[in-house]
C-alpha positions as CSV (number, residue, x, y, z in Angstrom):
1,M,56.0,-13.6,65.5
2,S,52.9,-15.5,64.1
3,V,49.9,-13.5,63.5
4,G,47.7,-16.4,63.3
5,N,45.3,-17.3,60.3
6,V,43.3,-14.1,60.1
7,R,40.6,-13.9,57.5
8,R,40.3,-10.5,55.9
9,T,37.2,-10.2,53.4
10,I,37.5,-7.7,50.4
11,S,35.3,-4.7,51.1
12,R,31.9,-4.3,48.9
13,R,33.4,-0.8,47.7
14,A,36.5,-2.6,46.4
15,L,36.8,-2.7,42.6
16,L,39.7,-4.8,42.4
17,T,40.0,-6.7,39.2
18,S,40.1,-10.7,39.3
19,A,43.8,-10.6,38.4
20,I,44.5,-8.4,41.5
21,A,42.5,-10.8,43.4
22,V,44.4,-13.8,42.0
23,A,47.6,-12.0,42.5
24,A,47.0,-11.3,46.1
25,A,45.9,-14.7,46.8
26,G,48.8,-16.3,45.2
27,A,51.4,-14.1,47.1
28,A,49.8,-14.4,50.3
29,S,49.9,-18.2,50.0
30,G,53.5,-18.1,49.0
31,S,52.5,-19.7,45.7
32,A,53.0,-18.3,42.1
33,S,50.2,-20.5,41.0
34,A,46.6,-19.1,40.5
35,A,43.6,-20.9,41.7
36,V,41.7,-19.5,38.9
37,P,43.2,-19.5,35.3
38,R,44.1,-16.1,34.1
39,A,42.8,-14.6,31.0
40,P,45.5,-13.4,28.4
41,R,46.4,-9.8,28.8
42,S,46.9,-7.5,26.2
43,P,50.4,-5.8,26.0
44,R,48.6,-2.3,27.1
45,A,46.3,-4.1,30.0
46,P,47.3,-2.7,33.6
47,R,50.0,-4.5,35.3
48,I,50.3,-6.2,38.5
49,S,52.7,-4.2,40.5
50,P,55.8,-5.8,41.6
51,L,56.1,-3.7,44.7
52,W,52.7,-5.1,45.5
53,R,53.8,-8.8,45.0
54,E,56.9,-8.1,47.0
55,F,54.5,-6.5,49.9
56,T,52.3,-9.8,50.1
57,E,55.3,-11.9,51.2
58,S,55.5,-9.8,54.4
59,P,53.0,-7.2,54.7
60,L,53.5,-6.4,58.3
61,T,57.0,-5.7,58.1
62,H,57.7,-4.4,54.8
63,P,60.6,-1.6,54.9
64,Q,58.8,0.8,52.6
65,I,55.0,0.0,52.5
66,P,52.9,0.3,55.8
67,Y,50.3,-2.1,56.6
68,V,46.9,-0.3,57.0
69,G,44.5,-3.0,56.3
70,R,42.8,-2.6,59.5
71,A,42.7,1.2,59.7
72,G,39.4,2.9,60.4
73,Q,36.5,2.5,62.7
74,R,35.8,-1.1,63.5
75,A,39.0,-2.1,61.5
76,G,37.6,-0.5,58.4
77,A,34.0,-2.1,58.7
78,D,32.1,-1.3,55.7
79,R,28.8,-0.5,57.7
80,F,28.6,1.9,60.6
81,P,26.4,1.2,63.7
82,R,22.8,2.0,63.7
83,P,21.7,2.6,67.3
84,R,17.9,3.0,67.8
85,V,16.3,6.4,67.6
86,V,16.0,8.0,70.8
87,A,15.6,11.7,70.3
88,D,14.4,14.2,67.7
89,V,15.7,17.7,68.3
90,R,12.5,19.3,67.4
91,A,11.0,17.8,70.5
92,Y,13.8,19.8,72.5
93,G,12.6,23.1,70.8
94,A,14.9,23.2,67.8
95,K,13.4,25.1,64.8
96,S,14.2,24.0,61.4
97,D,13.5,27.2,59.5
98,G,16.8,29.1,60.9
99,S,15.1,31.6,63.0
100,A,16.4,30.8,66.3
101,D,19.4,29.4,68.0
102,A,19.1,25.4,67.9
103,A,22.3,24.8,69.7
104,P,20.8,24.3,73.2
105,A,18.2,21.9,71.9
106,I,20.4,19.9,69.9
107,N,22.8,19.6,72.8
108,R,20.1,18.7,75.2
109,A,19.1,16.0,73.2
110,I,22.5,14.6,72.7
111,A,23.1,14.9,76.4
112,D,19.7,13.0,77.0
113,A,20.9,10.1,74.6
114,G,24.3,10.0,76.4
115,R,22.6,9.4,79.9
116,R,20.5,6.9,78.4
117,G,23.5,4.9,77.1
118,G,23.5,5.9,73.5
119,G,21.3,6.1,70.5
120,T,20.5,8.0,67.5
121,V,19.5,11.8,67.6
122,L,17.8,12.9,64.6
123,V,17.9,16.3,63.0
124,P,15.2,16.2,60.3
125,A,15.6,18.0,57.2
126,G,15.7,22.0,57.4
127,T,18.3,24.7,58.3
128,Y,19.0,25.1,62.0
129,R,20.9,28.0,63.3
130,I,23.3,27.3,65.8
131,D,25.3,30.0,68.1
132,D,27.4,27.5,70.0
133,I,29.4,24.4,69.8
134,I,27.6,21.0,69.1
135,R,29.2,18.6,71.7
136,I,29.0,15.0,71.1
137,S,30.5,14.1,74.2
138,H,29.0,10.7,75.2
139,S,29.8,7.4,73.7
140,N,27.5,5.6,71.4
141,V,25.8,8.8,70.2
142,V,24.9,9.4,66.9
143,L,23.7,12.8,65.4
144,R,22.0,12.1,62.2
145,G,20.4,14.5,59.8
146,A,18.3,13.7,56.8
147,G,21.3,14.0,54.3
148,S,23.9,16.5,53.6
149,K,21.7,18.0,51.0
150,R,18.8,18.2,53.2
151,T,19.8,19.2,56.5
152,K,22.1,22.1,57.5
153,L,23.4,23.4,60.5
154,Y,24.2,27.3,60.2
155,A,27.0,28.5,62.2
156,M,26.9,32.4,63.2
157,K,29.7,32.4,65.6
158,N,33.4,31.2,65.7
159,L,35.4,29.4,68.4
160,T,37.2,32.8,69.6
161,E,33.5,34.2,70.3
162,L,32.3,31.1,71.8
163,I,35.3,30.4,74.1
164,G,37.8,32.9,73.8
165,P,41.3,33.4,72.1
166,Y,43.5,30.3,71.9
167,G,47.1,31.0,71.9
168,S,49.8,28.6,71.0
169,R,51.9,26.7,73.8
170,F,55.1,27.1,71.8
171,G,54.7,30.9,72.0
172,G,54.3,33.8,69.6
173,D,51.1,35.6,68.5
174,K,49.5,32.4,66.6
175,S,45.9,31.4,67.2
176,S,45.6,27.5,67.9
177,W,42.0,27.7,66.4
178,S,44.1,27.4,63.2
179,W,44.6,23.7,64.0
180,A,42.4,22.8,66.8
181,G,38.7,22.7,68.0
182,G,35.4,22.2,65.7
183,L,32.0,23.8,65.8
184,I,30.7,20.1,66.0
185,W,33.3,18.6,68.5
186,L,33.2,14.9,69.0
187,A,35.2,14.2,72.3
188,P,34.6,12.7,75.9
189,E,33.0,15.0,78.0
190,G,35.5,15.3,80.9
191,R,38.2,15.7,78.3
192,L,36.4,18.5,76.3
193,N,35.5,20.4,79.3
194,S,39.0,20.3,80.5
195,L,40.2,21.7,77.2
196,I,37.8,24.5,77.2
197,E,38.4,25.5,80.7
198,A,42.2,25.6,80.1
199,V,41.8,27.8,77.0
200,K,39.4,30.3,79.0
201,A,42.1,30.5,81.6
202,K,44.7,31.0,79.1
203,K,46.7,27.9,80.2
204,W,47.3,26.6,76.7
205,P,46.9,22.8,77.1
206,L,48.4,19.7,75.5
207,E,45.8,18.0,73.5
208,G,46.3,14.3,73.7
209,W,45.4,11.1,75.2
210,T,46.8,11.9,78.7
211,G,45.3,15.1,79.6
212,N,46.2,18.7,79.5
213,E,49.8,18.0,81.2
214,R,50.4,14.6,79.8
215,T,50.1,13.2,83.6
216,E,46.3,11.6,83.4
217,F,47.5,7.9,83.0
218,E,48.6,5.1,85.3
219,P,51.2,2.6,84.3
220,L,49.5,-1.1,84.0
221,T,52.6,-3.2,82.9
222,A,56.0,-3.2,81.2
223,V,56.1,-4.7,77.7
224,A,58.7,-7.2,76.7
225,P,60.8,-6.7,73.5
226,A,58.6,-7.3,70.3
227,R,58.8,-6.4,66.4
228,R,56.9,-4.1,64.4
229,G,53.9,-6.1,62.9
230,D,53.4,-8.2,65.8
231,L,49.7,-8.7,66.9
232,T,50.6,-10.5,70.0
233,V,52.9,-9.0,73.0
234,T,54.4,-10.6,76.3
235,V,53.9,-8.2,79.1
236,E,55.4,-8.3,82.6
237,D,51.9,-8.5,84.2
238,A,48.5,-8.9,82.6
239,S,46.2,-9.0,85.6
240,R,45.1,-5.3,85.1
241,I,44.4,-5.7,81.5
242,E,41.2,-7.0,80.2
243,R,39.7,-8.2,76.6
244,G,38.0,-5.5,75.0
245,E,39.4,-2.4,76.7
246,I,41.2,0.3,75.2
247,V,44.6,0.8,76.3
248,L,47.6,3.2,75.4
249,F,51.1,2.1,74.6
250,R,53.8,4.7,75.6
251,V,57.0,4.1,73.8
252,A,59.7,6.6,75.3
253,D,62.8,7.8,73.4
254,D,66.4,7.5,74.6
255,A,69.0,10.1,75.0
256,D,70.3,9.2,71.6
257,H,67.0,9.4,70.0
258,T,67.1,6.0,68.5
259,L,63.2,5.8,68.6
260,L,63.1,8.9,66.2
261,E,65.6,7.1,64.0
262,H,63.4,3.8,63.9
263,M,60.5,6.0,62.9
264,S,62.6,7.2,60.2
265,G,63.8,4.0,59.0
266,G,67.3,3.7,60.8
267,G,70.6,3.5,59.1
268,P,73.5,6.3,58.6
269,A,71.3,9.0,57.3
270,T,69.3,9.3,60.2
271,E,72.0,8.5,62.9
272,A,73.6,11.7,61.3
273,Y,70.5,13.8,61.9
274,D,70.9,16.7,64.6
275,W,67.5,15.8,66.7
276,S,68.9,17.8,69.8
277,D,67.7,21.2,68.8
278,K,64.2,20.1,67.4
279,S,62.2,21.1,70.5
280,K,58.8,21.0,69.2
281,L,59.4,17.4,67.8
282,L,60.9,16.3,71.2
283,S,57.8,17.4,72.9
284,Y,55.7,14.8,71.1
285,V,57.4,11.9,72.6
286,P,56.8,9.6,74.2
287,Y,55.1,8.0,71.2
288,E,51.4,7.3,72.4
289,W,49.5,4.6,70.5
290,P,45.8,3.5,71.7
291,V,44.5,0.2,70.8
292,R,41.9,-2.2,71.8
293,V,43.1,-5.5,73.5
294,T,41.2,-8.8,71.9
295,S,42.4,-11.3,74.1
296,V,44.7,-11.8,77.3
297,R,46.1,-15.3,77.8
298,G,48.4,-15.5,80.7
299,R,51.0,-12.9,80.0
300,Q,50.1,-12.9,76.2
301,V,48.2,-9.8,75.1
302,T,46.5,-9.8,71.6
303,L,46.1,-6.6,69.9
304,E,43.4,-5.2,67.3
305,R,46.0,-3.9,65.1
306,P,49.9,-4.8,64.6
307,L,52.4,-3.1,66.5
308,P,53.6,0.3,64.8
309,V,57.0,0.1,65.9
310,D,59.6,-2.2,67.6
311,I,59.6,-2.6,71.4
312,R,63.1,-2.3,72.6
313,P,64.4,-2.2,76.1
314,E,65.9,1.0,76.0
315,W,62.6,2.9,75.0
316,N,60.9,1.7,78.3
317,T,57.6,0.8,76.7
318,M,54.7,0.8,79.0
319,I,50.9,-0.2,78.6
320,T,49.1,2.3,80.6
321,T,45.6,3.6,81.0
322,L,44.4,6.8,79.0
323,V,41.7,9.2,79.5
324,T,38.4,7.8,78.9
325,P,38.0,8.1,74.9
326,L,34.9,8.6,73.0
327,T,33.7,5.6,71.2
328,G,31.0,4.4,68.9
329,S,29.9,7.9,68.2
330,G,29.3,9.5,65.1
331,V,27.8,12.3,62.6
332,E,25.9,11.7,59.8
333,G,23.9,13.2,56.8
334,L,24.2,17.1,57.2
335,T,26.0,20.1,56.1
336,L,27.7,22.4,58.6
337,E,28.1,25.9,57.1
338,A,29.8,28.9,58.8
339,V,28.6,32.4,58.1
340,E,30.6,33.3,55.1
341,T,33.7,35.5,56.3
342,P,37.1,36.1,54.4
343,Q,39.6,33.7,55.3
344,S,42.1,34.9,58.1
345,V,45.7,35.7,57.7
346,H,47.8,32.8,58.1
347,L,47.9,31.3,61.8
348,L,45.5,33.8,63.1
349,D,42.2,31.8,62.4
350,K,39.3,32.9,64.7
351,G,37.8,29.1,64.7
352,H,35.2,28.9,62.0
353,N,35.9,25.2,62.4
354,G,34.2,22.3,61.1
355,V,34.0,18.8,62.6
356,T,36.8,17.7,64.9
357,F,37.4,14.3,66.5
358,Q,39.5,14.4,69.7
359,C,40.5,11.5,71.9
360,A,37.9,9.4,69.9
361,Y,38.1,5.8,69.1
362,D,35.9,4.1,66.6
363,C,34.0,7.0,65.9
364,W,32.8,8.3,62.4
365,A,31.4,10.9,60.1
366,D,29.6,9.9,57.1
367,D,27.8,11.9,54.2
368,V,28.8,15.2,56.1
369,T,29.8,18.5,54.0
370,V,31.5,21.3,55.7
371,R,31.4,24.7,54.0
372,H,33.1,28.1,54.4
373,C,35.3,26.9,57.3
374,D,38.8,27.8,58.4
375,N,39.4,24.0,59.1
376,S,37.1,21.8,57.9
377,F,37.7,18.1,59.2
378,G,39.9,17.6,62.2
379,L,41.6,14.5,64.0
380,V,43.4,15.4,67.1
381,A,44.6,12.7,69.1
382,A,42.1,10.5,67.4
383,S,42.5,6.9,66.3
384,A,40.5,4.2,64.5
385,C,38.1,6.7,62.9
386,T,36.6,6.8,59.6
387,L,35.5,9.9,57.7
388,R,33.5,8.9,54.8
389,R,31.8,10.7,51.9
390,T,32.8,14.0,53.4
391,R,33.1,17.3,51.2
392,V,34.8,20.7,51.8
393,E,33.1,23.6,50.0
394,G,32.9,27.3,50.1
395,R,35.4,30.1,50.2
396,G,38.6,28.4,51.0
397,S,40.1,26.5,53.9
398,H,43.3,27.0,55.8
399,H,43.3,23.2,56.7
400,P,40.6,21.2,54.6
401,Y,41.9,18.1,56.6
402,F,44.3,18.1,59.5
403,C,45.6,15.1,61.2
404,R,47.8,15.6,64.3
405,E,48.8,15.0,68.0
406,A,49.3,11.4,67.8
407,S,46.4,10.5,65.6
408,H,46.8,6.8,64.2
409,D,45.1,4.1,62.1
410,N,42.3,6.7,61.0
411,L,40.7,6.2,57.3
412,I,39.3,9.1,55.1
413,E,38.0,7.7,51.9
414,D,35.5,9.0,49.3
415,F,36.5,12.8,50.1
416,F,36.2,15.8,48.1
417,I,37.9,19.3,48.6
418,G,36.2,21.8,46.2
419,A,37.9,24.7,44.5
420,R,37.5,28.0,46.5
421,T,34.7,30.2,45.4
422,V,36.2,33.4,46.3
423,P,39.8,34.5,45.6
424,A,42.2,33.9,48.5
425,P,42.8,37.0,50.4
426,A,46.4,38.3,50.8
427,G,48.4,36.7,53.6
428,T,46.4,33.4,53.7
429,Q,47.5,29.9,53.1
430,L,46.1,26.8,51.8
431,H,47.4,23.3,52.9
432,G,45.3,20.2,52.2
433,I,45.3,16.6,53.4
434,N,47.5,17.1,56.6
435,V,49.3,14.8,58.9
436,E,51.8,15.6,61.7
437,G,53.1,15.3,65.1
438,L,54.2,11.4,65.0
439,S,50.8,10.6,63.5
440,S,51.0,7.1,61.9
441,Y,49.2,4.7,59.7
442,N,46.3,6.9,58.5
443,V,44.8,6.3,54.9
444,W,43.5,8.8,52.5
445,S,41.6,6.9,49.8
446,R,39.6,7.8,46.8
447,G,39.6,11.4,46.9
448,V,39.3,14.5,44.5
449,M,41.2,17.7,45.5
450,E,40.4,20.9,43.3
451,M,42.9,22.6,45.7
452,G,45.3,21.7,47.9
453,T,48.1,19.3,48.5
454,F,49.5,16.4,50.3
455,D,50.3,18.3,53.4
456,T,52.9,17.3,56.4
457,H,53.6,20.1,58.9
458,R,56.8,18.4,59.9
459,G,56.8,16.7,63.2
460,L,57.9,13.3,61.6
461,P,54.8,11.6,60.8
462,F,55.3,8.1,59.4
463,A,53.9,5.2,57.9
464,N,50.8,6.9,56.2
465,L,49.1,6.1,52.9
466,R,47.5,8.2,50.1
467,T,46.0,6.2,47.3
468,E,43.8,6.6,44.4
469,I,43.5,10.4,44.7
470,T,43.2,13.1,41.8
471,L,44.3,16.6,42.7
472,D,45.3,19.9,41.5
473,N,48.6,20.3,43.7
474,N,48.2,23.9,44.3
475,G,48.9,24.2,48.2
476,T,51.5,24.3,50.6
477,H,53.0,22.5,53.4
478,G,53.5,24.1,56.9
479,G,55.7,23.3,60.1
480,D,58.3,25.0,62.3
481,A,61.8,23.9,61.6
482,S,61.9,23.0,65.4
483,A,59.2,20.1,64.5
484,G,62.0,18.1,62.6
485,P,61.6,16.2,59.4
486,L,58.7,16.3,57.1
487,Y,58.5,12.6,56.7
488,G,59.3,9.5,58.6
489,A,59.7,6.0,57.1
490,R,57.0,4.1,55.0
491,F,55.1,7.1,53.5
492,T,53.4,5.6,50.3
493,H,51.7,7.7,47.5
494,W,49.9,5.0,45.4
495,N,48.0,5.8,41.9
496,V,47.8,9.7,42.1
497,T,46.8,11.7,39.4
498,V,48.2,15.1,39.3
499,Q,46.4,17.7,37.3
500,N,48.7,20.5,37.2
501,E,52.1,18.6,36.8
502,R,53.4,20.0,40.0
503,A,55.6,17.3,41.9
504,G,55.9,18.9,45.3
505,L,54.8,16.6,48.2
506,V,53.4,14.0,45.9
507,K,56.7,12.8,44.4
508,I,58.6,11.9,47.5
509,D,61.3,9.5,46.3
510,G,63.8,12.1,46.6
511,I,62.9,13.4,50.2
512,A,61.1,10.9,52.1
513,P,63.1,8.0,53.7
514,Y,62.0,4.3,53.0
515,S,59.0,5.6,50.9
516,V,57.1,4.3,48.0
517,T,55.8,6.6,45.0
518,A,54.1,4.4,42.7
519,G,51.7,5.1,39.8
520,I,51.8,9.2,39.7
521,S,51.5,11.5,36.9
522,E,54.5,12.9,35.3
523,V,55.4,16.0,37.3
524,R,58.0,18.8,37.6
525,E,59.3,20.8,40.3
526,F,57.8,24.4,40.9
527,G,56.5,26.4,43.5
528,Q,57.5,25.3,47.2
529,I,60.4,22.9,46.6
530,D,62.1,21.1,49.9
531,V,65.6,19.2,50.2
532,P,65.6,15.9,52.0
533,D,66.1,16.2,55.8
534,F,68.2,13.5,55.9
535,K,71.4,13.4,53.9
536,G,72.6,10.2,52.2
537,E,70.8,7.2,51.0
538,L,67.0,7.2,51.4
539,N,66.2,3.7,50.3
540,T,63.0,5.0,48.4
541,R,61.1,3.3,45.7
542,L,59.9,4.7,42.3
543,E,57.5,2.5,40.2
544,A,55.3,3.0,37.4
545,Y,56.1,6.7,37.2
546,G,53.9,8.6,34.6
547,T,51.2,5.9,34.8
548,P,48.8,6.5,37.4
549,R,45.6,4.7,36.0
550,D,47.7,1.6,34.7
551,L,48.9,0.2,38.3
552,R,47.3,-2.6,39.9
553,P,46.0,-2.8,42.4
554,S,44.6,0.3,41.9
555,N,43.8,1.0,45.5
556,L,46.3,-0.3,47.8
557,Y,44.4,0.1,51.2
558,E,41.5,-1.8,49.6
559,A,44.0,-4.3,48.3
560,Q,45.5,-4.5,51.7
561,R,41.9,-5.3,53.1
562,G,41.7,-8.2,50.7
563,L,44.8,-9.9,52.0
564,K,44.7,-13.0,54.2
565,L,47.4,-12.6,57.1
566,R,48.9,-15.8,58.4
């Protein structure tokens, strides 16, 4: 299906060379000729990736590389909204010297801004003690400090103290604060209240787009068969769908689990896999994907982003409502520091957690540092959000970044994970940049990781990109066996410098189906070593192995943003 002539401009942050731009334009136009003469290259000059050239011929349907050129808030916009200032937390009684609990004043200011229809809430320079969760629960509200080096929120309590113990819906003695919730929690008011009430009642909730029991939705229309990469779909009845609204695609699996096979690339290897006993994985379907509608013409509905999967009759795909998402809200220019306590034994975190986005769409964090937290930045059923210039520092994190429970199309760029400032206590674990639970089309771009790894917690995440990252690969992955495969199809690791020569979870051509490992350092197997989930041919691609700084484009996300789709 034609996607139209959609002009994508190159980000102001992109540092692509003129050779890359010429190659992209030439490939996108279907011509080998260049509009601008190329300068002769020396034999040692960086080379344009053959895989990149191939990708530009069919960017929306390439079998190994996902199209993520529209990931992030407002399809990857360079600038965040700047709503007018409507409140200063000091006017609500917040003290900037850390002498008293400022959380009630900050929350009152945020709530007032929300009732006015949105706006910016200022937190001027200083240290603000908080003894409660900071709740950003209204759309179009921005909490803005004076900069991460000047404004600090100092959290004295954890989520277990503030809300109560949070068990796992999958049983055992685990604490769900090990992967959920934040001391700054961005989520729509009704959804956040229902989550907190369920935890207090010890009725461990589902966390996603359709409520604690996955029942808070209403079907709008059935969807006709379509292909991954289509921007326009045909529906049975478009009368209840409006331009500009966010809707939810619910794609059910069938008895033979052909949807899960499709997410894994298909073929004999996935057909031979035993899906039937993967109880945790099967609890994640139907696959839920929120997206904004850009136009409705008759029965034709055009979407902000291309379809992430095929639509087939056997998967009973519907467009439905979803819980009202949080939109247009952000947190900027501050540090959230938890009182320094030893890291908890693995899976028993008390909830010294940082900033979490839940049921959020088109939201963001910018210039935010999290220090001494168990789990620092979270995306839980969050989509189309951007985390830019974020930093994890301090005594060590369980999850520096976690992305789970059907989170899609998010962008984490210019991020930093600092080395722990104290030795890791016995019994703890370190993960890294995590993705799990059928989460798809997320991007991690331009990062430095002094600790951690490219974590997946199983749960069949697929079509995610990690690009232009340097790391000391010293973390481990998690995930129950019942959560199924570590990887689905179209995972891409592109230009990654590994400082300690460890292959695990970075060089994935021997483990992830229909994947790309391009431009990574020479590495070797040691530490946690995994075997492929799928037996047989994986249809993977390995390119420019051992030359992470020579491959062009150096940043695959930025290069995709520079493409002109037609």
